[in-house]
Biotite code that builds the C-alpha atoms (Angstrom):
import biotite.structure as struc

atoms = struc.array([
    struc.Atom([11.078, 9.045, 16.218], chain_id="A", res_id=1, res_name="MET", atom_name="CA", element="C"),
    struc.Atom([12.104, 6.876, 13.278], chain_id="A", res_id=2, res_name="ARG", atom_name="CA", element="C"),
    struc.Atom([13.961, 3.635, 13.962], chain_id="A", res_id=3, res_name="LYS", atom_name="CA", element="C"),
    struc.Atom([16.908, 4.851, 11.894], chain_id="A", res_id=4, res_name="GLY", atom_name="CA", element="C"),
    struc.Atom([17.820, 8.482, 11.550], chain_id="A", res_id=5, res_name="GLU", atom_name="CA", element="C"),
    struc.Atom([20.625, 11.050, 11.411], chain_id="A", res_id=6, res_name="VAL", atom_name="CA", element="C"),
    struc.Atom([20.602, 13.939, 13.885], chain_id="A", res_id=7, res_name="HIS", atom_name="CA", element="C"),
    struc.Atom([22.484, 17.118, 14.649], chain_id="A", res_id=8, res_name="ARG", atom_name="CA", element="C"),
    struc.Atom([24.659, 16.908, 17.756], chain_id="A", res_id=9, res_name="LYS", atom_name="CA", element="C"),
    struc.Atom([22.547, 17.226, 20.901], chain_id="A", res_id=10, res_name="GLY", atom_name="CA", element="C"),
    struc.Atom([19.199, 16.339, 19.290], chain_id="A", res_id=11, res_name="GLU", atom_name="CA", element="C"),
    struc.Atom([19.137, 12.812, 20.710], chain_id="A", res_id=12, res_name="ILE", atom_name="CA", element="C"),
    struc.Atom([20.662, 10.857, 23.584], chain_id="A", res_id=13, res_name="THR", atom_name="CA", element="C"),
    struc.Atom([21.081, 7.175, 24.283], chain_id="A", res_id=14, res_name="LEU", atom_name="CA", element="C"),
    struc.Atom([18.431, 7.514, 26.983], chain_id="A", res_id=15, res_name="GLN", atom_name="CA", element="C"),
    struc.Atom([15.982, 8.929, 24.378], chain_id="A", res_id=16, res_name="ASN", atom_name="CA", element="C"),
    struc.Atom([16.496, 5.823, 22.248], chain_id="A", res_id=17, res_name="VAL", atom_name="CA", element="C"),
    struc.Atom([16.084, 3.409, 25.161], chain_id="A", res_id=18, res_name="ILE", atom_name="CA", element="C"),
    struc.Atom([12.935, 5.253, 26.308], chain_id="A", res_id=19, res_name="ASP", atom_name="CA", element="C"),
    struc.Atom([11.506, 4.948, 22.783], chain_id="A", res_id=20, res_name="GLU", atom_name="CA", element="C"),
    struc.Atom([12.219, 1.205, 22.704], chain_id="A", res_id=21, res_name="ILE", atom_name="CA", element="C"),
    struc.Atom([10.501, 0.780, 26.068], chain_id="A", res_id=22, res_name="LYS", atom_name="CA", element="C"),
    struc.Atom([7.321, 2.274, 24.529], chain_id="A", res_id=23, res_name="LYS", atom_name="CA", element="C"),
    struc.Atom([7.168, -0.631, 22.065], chain_id="A", res_id=24, res_name="ASN", atom_name="CA", element="C"),
    struc.Atom([3.899, -2.537, 22.576], chain_id="A", res_id=25, res_name="PRO", atom_name="CA", element="C"),
    struc.Atom([5.917, -5.775, 22.640], chain_id="A", res_id=26, res_name="ARG", atom_name="CA", element="C"),
    struc.Atom([8.152, -4.648, 25.535], chain_id="A", res_id=27, res_name="ILE", atom_name="CA", element="C"),
    struc.Atom([6.848, -7.482, 27.733], chain_id="A", res_id=28, res_name="SER", atom_name="CA", element="C"),
    struc.Atom([8.690, -9.909, 25.399], chain_id="A", res_id=29, res_name="GLU", atom_name="CA", element="C"),
    struc.Atom([12.032, -8.192, 25.999], chain_id="A", res_id=30, res_name="VAL", atom_name="CA", element="C"),
    struc.Atom([14.595, -9.738, 28.314], chain_id="A", res_id=31, res_name="GLY", atom_name="CA", element="C"),
    struc.Atom([17.642, -7.877, 27.003], chain_id="A", res_id=32, res_name="ALA", atom_name="CA", element="C"),
    struc.Atom([18.543, -4.499, 25.543], chain_id="A", res_id=33, res_name="ILE", atom_name="CA", element="C"),
    struc.Atom([22.056, -4.149, 24.151], chain_id="A", res_id=34, res_name="ALA", atom_name="CA", element="C"),
    struc.Atom([23.658, -1.069, 22.708], chain_id="A", res_id=35, res_name="CYS", atom_name="CA", element="C"),
    struc.Atom([26.687, 0.014, 20.761], chain_id="A", res_id=36, res_name="PHE", atom_name="CA", element="C"),
    struc.Atom([27.843, 3.579, 21.299], chain_id="A", res_id=37, res_name="VAL", atom_name="CA", element="C"),
    struc.Atom([30.460, 4.794, 18.861], chain_id="A", res_id=38, res_name="GLY", atom_name="CA", element="C"),
    struc.Atom([32.482, 7.735, 20.163], chain_id="A", res_id=39, res_name="ILE", atom_name="CA", element="C"),
    struc.Atom([35.209, 9.967, 18.745], chain_id="A", res_id=40, res_name="VAL", atom_name="CA", element="C"),
    struc.Atom([38.588, 8.495, 19.666], chain_id="A", res_id=41, res_name="ARG", atom_name="CA", element="C"),
    struc.Atom([41.635, 10.687, 20.233], chain_id="A", res_id=42, res_name="GLY", atom_name="CA", element="C"),
    struc.Atom([44.067, 8.958, 17.857], chain_id="A", res_id=43, res_name="VAL", atom_name="CA", element="C"),
    struc.Atom([43.537, 9.344, 14.131], chain_id="A", res_id=44, res_name="GLY", atom_name="CA", element="C"),
    struc.Atom([44.037, 6.961, 11.240], chain_id="A", res_id=45, res_name="LYS", atom_name="CA", element="C"),
    struc.Atom([47.291, 8.798, 10.510], chain_id="A", res_id=46, res_name="ASP", atom_name="CA", element="C"),
    struc.Atom([48.480, 8.307, 14.100], chain_id="A", res_id=47, res_name="GLY", atom_name="CA", element="C"),
    struc.Atom([47.988, 11.971, 14.905], chain_id="A", res_id=48, res_name="GLY", atom_name="CA", element="C"),
    struc.Atom([46.053, 13.520, 17.785], chain_id="A", res_id=49, res_name="ARG", atom_name="CA", element="C"),
    struc.Atom([42.421, 13.981, 16.716], chain_id="A", res_id=50, res_name="VAL", atom_name="CA", element="C"),
    struc.Atom([41.142, 17.532, 17.012], chain_id="A", res_id=51, res_name="GLU", atom_name="CA", element="C"),
    struc.Atom([37.618, 16.815, 15.714], chain_id="A", res_id=52, res_name="LYS", atom_name="CA", element="C"),
    struc.Atom([35.566, 14.759, 13.275], chain_id="A", res_id=53, res_name="LEU", atom_name="CA", element="C"),
    struc.Atom([33.126, 16.224, 10.804], chain_id="A", res_id=54, res_name="GLU", atom_name="CA", element="C"),
    struc.Atom([30.233, 14.031, 9.649], chain_id="A", res_id=55, res_name="PHE", atom_name="CA", element="C"),
    struc.Atom([28.096, 14.658, 6.576], chain_id="A", res_id=56, res_name="GLU", atom_name="CA", element="C"),
    struc.Atom([25.227, 12.600, 5.220], chain_id="A", res_id=57, res_name="ALA", atom_name="CA", element="C"),
    struc.Atom([22.845, 12.401, 2.329], chain_id="A", res_id=58, res_name="TYR", atom_name="CA", element="C"),
    struc.Atom([20.167, 12.723, 5.011], chain_id="A", res_id=59, res_name="GLU", atom_name="CA", element="C"),
    struc.Atom([17.040, 11.522, 3.214], chain_id="A", res_id=60, res_name="GLU", atom_name="CA", element="C"),
    struc.Atom([18.755, 8.432, 1.842], chain_id="A", res_id=61, res_name="GLN", atom_name="CA", element="C"),
    struc.Atom([20.639, 7.785, 5.104], chain_id="A", res_id=62, res_name="ALA", atom_name="CA", element="C"),
    struc.Atom([17.366, 7.839, 7.059], chain_id="A", res_id=63, res_name="ASN", atom_name="CA", element="C"),
    struc.Atom([15.802, 5.372, 4.607], chain_id="A", res_id=64, res_name="GLU", atom_name="CA", element="C"),
    struc.Atom([18.779, 3.014, 4.691], chain_id="A", res_id=65, res_name="ILE", atom_name="CA", element="C"),
    struc.Atom([19.156, 3.127, 8.481], chain_id="A", res_id=66, res_name="LEU", atom_name="CA", element="C"),
    struc.Atom([15.435, 2.409, 8.904], chain_id="A", res_id=67, res_name="SER", atom_name="CA", element="C"),
    struc.Atom([15.640, -0.434, 6.365], chain_id="A", res_id=68, res_name="LYS", atom_name="CA", element="C"),
    struc.Atom([18.576, -1.984, 8.232], chain_id="A", res_id=69, res_name="ILE", atom_name="CA", element="C"),
    struc.Atom([16.546, -1.796, 11.454], chain_id="A", res_id=70, res_name="CYS", atom_name="CA", element="C"),
    struc.Atom([13.496, -3.483, 9.922], chain_id="A", res_id=71, res_name="GLU", atom_name="CA", element="C"),
    struc.Atom([15.524, -6.191, 8.177], chain_id="A", res_id=72, res_name="GLU", atom_name="CA", element="C"),
    struc.Atom([17.469, -6.922, 11.350], chain_id="A", res_id=73, res_name="THR", atom_name="CA", element="C"),
    struc.Atom([14.243, -7.255, 13.370], chain_id="A", res_id=74, res_name="ILE", atom_name="CA", element="C"),
    struc.Atom([12.927, -9.711, 10.812], chain_id="A", res_id=75, res_name="GLU", atom_name="CA", element="C"),
    struc.Atom([16.127, -11.751, 10.445], chain_id="A", res_id=76, res_name="LYS", atom_name="CA", element="C"),
    struc.Atom([16.867, -12.189, 14.153], chain_id="A", res_id=77, res_name="TYR", atom_name="CA", element="C"),
    struc.Atom([13.291, -12.149, 15.479], chain_id="A", res_id=78, res_name="ASP", atom_name="CA", element="C"),
    struc.Atom([14.095, -9.362, 17.918], chain_id="A", res_id=79, res_name="VAL", atom_name="CA", element="C"),
    struc.Atom([11.519, -6.887, 19.186], chain_id="A", res_id=80, res_name="VAL", atom_name="CA", element="C"),
    struc.Atom([13.154, -3.603, 18.176], chain_id="A", res_id=81, res_name="ASP", atom_name="CA", element="C"),
    struc.Atom([16.271, -2.092, 16.579], chain_id="A", res_id=82, res_name="VAL", atom_name="CA", element="C"),
    struc.Atom([17.233, 1.578, 16.412], chain_id="A", res_id=83, res_name="HIS", atom_name="CA", element="C"),
    struc.Atom([20.205, 3.274, 14.727], chain_id="A", res_id=84, res_name="ILE", atom_name="CA", element="C"),
    struc.Atom([20.766, 6.983, 15.359], chain_id="A", res_id=85, res_name="HIS", atom_name="CA", element="C"),
    struc.Atom([23.851, 8.730, 13.936], chain_id="A", res_id=86, res_name="HIS", atom_name="CA", element="C"),
    struc.Atom([25.022, 12.250, 14.708], chain_id="A", res_id=87, res_name="ASN", atom_name="CA", element="C"),
    struc.Atom([26.226, 14.539, 11.933], chain_id="A", res_id=88, res_name="ILE", atom_name="CA", element="C"),
    struc.Atom([28.115, 17.808, 12.134], chain_id="A", res_id=89, res_name="GLY", atom_name="CA", element="C"),
    struc.Atom([31.292, 18.508, 14.097], chain_id="A", res_id=90, res_name="THR", atom_name="CA", element="C"),
    struc.Atom([32.095, 16.196, 17.009], chain_id="A", res_id=91, res_name="LEU", atom_name="CA", element="C"),
    struc.Atom([34.967, 16.379, 19.472], chain_id="A", res_id=92, res_name="ASN", atom_name="CA", element="C"),
    struc.Atom([36.993, 13.631, 21.133], chain_id="A", res_id=93, res_name="VAL", atom_name="CA", element="C"),
    struc.Atom([34.837, 11.626, 23.530], chain_id="A", res_id=94, res_name="GLY", atom_name="CA", element="C"),
    struc.Atom([31.516, 12.748, 22.041], chain_id="A", res_id=95, res_name="GLU", atom_name="CA", element="C"),
    struc.Atom([28.921, 10.222, 20.867], chain_id="A", res_id=96, res_name="ASP", atom_name="CA", element="C"),
    struc.Atom([28.775, 9.474, 17.145], chain_id="A", res_id=97, res_name="ILE", atom_name="CA", element="C"),
    struc.Atom([26.184, 6.718, 16.883], chain_id="A", res_id=98, res_name="VAL", atom_name="CA", element="C"),
    struc.Atom([23.750, 4.672, 18.964], chain_id="A", res_id=99, res_name="TYR", atom_name="CA", element="C"),
    struc.Atom([22.712, 1.207, 17.817], chain_id="A", res_id=100, res_name="VAL", atom_name="CA", element="C"),
    struc.Atom([20.219, -0.336, 20.237], chain_id="A", res_id=101, res_name="VAL", atom_name="CA", element="C"),
    struc.Atom([18.609, -3.776, 20.005], chain_id="A", res_id=102, res_name="VAL", atom_name="CA", element="C"),
    struc.Atom([15.882, -5.224, 22.221], chain_id="A", res_id=103, res_name="ALA", atom_name="CA", element="C"),
    struc.Atom([14.894, -8.880, 22.209], chain_id="A", res_id=104, res_name="GLY", atom_name="CA", element="C"),
    struc.Atom([13.882, -11.855, 24.250], chain_id="A", res_id=105, res_name="GLY", atom_name="CA", element="C"),
    struc.Atom([17.346, -13.289, 24.846], chain_id="A", res_id=106, res_name="HIS", atom_name="CA", element="C"),
    struc.Atom([20.909, -12.010, 24.802], chain_id="A", res_id=107, res_name="ARG", atom_name="CA", element="C"),
    struc.Atom([22.126, -14.393, 22.080], chain_id="A", res_id=108, res_name="GLN", atom_name="CA", element="C"),
    struc.Atom([19.936, -13.028, 19.304], chain_id="A", res_id=109, res_name="GLU", atom_name="CA", element="C"),
    struc.Atom([20.272, -9.479, 20.643], chain_id="A", res_id=110, res_name="VAL", atom_name="CA", element="C"),
    struc.Atom([24.079, -9.609, 20.423], chain_id="A", res_id=111, res_name="PHE", atom_name="CA", element="C"),
    struc.Atom([23.989, -11.160, 16.921], chain_id="A", res_id=112, res_name="GLN", atom_name="CA", element="C"),
    struc.Atom([21.511, -8.552, 15.701], chain_id="A", res_id=113, res_name="ALA", atom_name="CA", element="C"),
    struc.Atom([23.524, -5.731, 17.253], chain_id="A", res_id=114, res_name="LEU", atom_name="CA", element="C"),
    struc.Atom([26.744, -6.804, 15.538], chain_id="A", res_id=115, res_name="ARG", atom_name="CA", element="C"),
    struc.Atom([25.076, -7.125, 12.139], chain_id="A", res_id=116, res_name="GLU", atom_name="CA", element="C"),
    struc.Atom([23.307, -3.764, 12.440], chain_id="A", res_id=117, res_name="ALA", atom_name="CA", element="C"),
    struc.Atom([26.608, -2.033, 13.287], chain_id="A", res_id=118, res_name="VAL", atom_name="CA", element="C"),
    struc.Atom([28.494, -3.668, 10.419], chain_id="A", res_id=119, res_name="GLU", atom_name="CA", element="C"),
    struc.Atom([25.715, -2.914, 7.930], chain_id="A", res_id=120, res_name="ARG", atom_name="CA", element="C"),
    struc.Atom([25.233, 0.769, 8.757], chain_id="A", res_id=121, res_name="PHE", atom_name="CA", element="C"),
    struc.Atom([28.987, 1.360, 8.452], chain_id="A", res_id=122, res_name="LYS", atom_name="CA", element="C"),
    struc.Atom([28.998, -0.143, 4.949], chain_id="A", res_id=123, res_name="LYS", atom_name="CA", element="C"),
    struc.Atom([25.606, 0.921, 3.597], chain_id="A", res_id=124, res_name="GLU", atom_name="CA", element="C"),
    struc.Atom([24.652, 4.334, 4.986], chain_id="A", res_id=125, res_name="ALA", atom_name="CA", element="C"),
    struc.Atom([25.676, 7.406, 2.950], chain_id="A", res_id=126, res_name="PRO", atom_name="CA", element="C"),
    struc.Atom([27.453, 9.020, 5.903], chain_id="A", res_id=127, res_name="ILE", atom_name="CA", element="C"),
    struc.Atom([30.976, 10.391, 5.508], chain_id="A", res_id=128, res_name="TRP", atom_name="CA", element="C"),
    struc.Atom([33.536, 11.590, 8.011], chain_id="A", res_id=129, res_name="LYS", atom_name="CA", element="C"),
    struc.Atom([36.473, 13.936, 7.775], chain_id="A", res_id=130, res_name="LYS", atom_name="CA", element="C"),
    struc.Atom([39.130, 13.517, 10.408], chain_id="A", res_id=131, res_name="GLU", atom_name="CA", element="C"),
    struc.Atom([41.108, 16.537, 11.607], chain_id="A", res_id=132, res_name="TYR", atom_name="CA", element="C"),
    struc.Atom([44.362, 15.740, 13.406], chain_id="A", res_id=133, res_name="THR", atom_name="CA", element="C"),
    struc.Atom([47.496, 17.631, 14.359], chain_id="A", res_id=134, res_name="ASP", atom_name="CA", element="C"),
    struc.Atom([49.059, 16.060, 11.226], chain_id="A", res_id=135, res_name="LYS", atom_name="CA", element="C"),
    struc.Atom([46.362, 17.200, 8.779], chain_id="A", res_id=136, res_name="GLY", atom_name="CA", element="C"),
    struc.Atom([42.822, 16.432, 7.672], chain_id="A", res_id=137, res_name="SER", atom_name="CA", element="C"),
    struc.Atom([41.376, 13.792, 5.348], chain_id="A", res_id=138, res_name="TYR", atom_name="CA", element="C"),
    struc.Atom([38.152, 12.033, 4.439], chain_id="A", res_id=139, res_name="TRP", atom_name="CA", element="C"),
    struc.Atom([37.670, 8.456, 5.614], chain_id="A", res_id=140, res_name="ILE", atom_name="CA", element="C"),
    struc.Atom([35.571, 6.088, 3.511], chain_id="A", res_id=141, res_name="THR", atom_name="CA", element="C"),
    struc.Atom([33.145, 3.447, 4.759], chain_id="A", res_id=142, res_name="ASN", atom_name="CA", element="C"),
    struc.Atom([35.739, 0.830, 3.846], chain_id="A", res_id=143, res_name="LYS", atom_name="CA", element="C"),
    struc.Atom([38.359, 2.309, 6.224], chain_id="A", res_id=144, res_name="ASP", atom_name="CA", element="C"),
])
């Protein structure tokens, strides 16, 4: 498993990511694992009821960028491990979109690293979403 990767719905779970982190040879240095789980919310940007979201990615580049964000975050915050795994395809309300998981010695650096990794992948990864609501459908950019 790569540290950063896009997946089809159902290919990966949060538990898979945590299990992978626990295989890290430096796991004895870890005192905290924090995660961000993005899910499909039921109210759209237009205020309508969300029917589904459709995610597309430039997969090869997205995998490279997500992995780069993971490595740079590990280096910057001196944490043990960072993983970012994003689902693509059609997702329904309540389903998981993305897992960002950080493991480190102490909660302070883990929380800082987690926040930065989330903000960076949203801005940098070539992943796009189309929102379908009862009022219509539209693409949402990384800036939205």
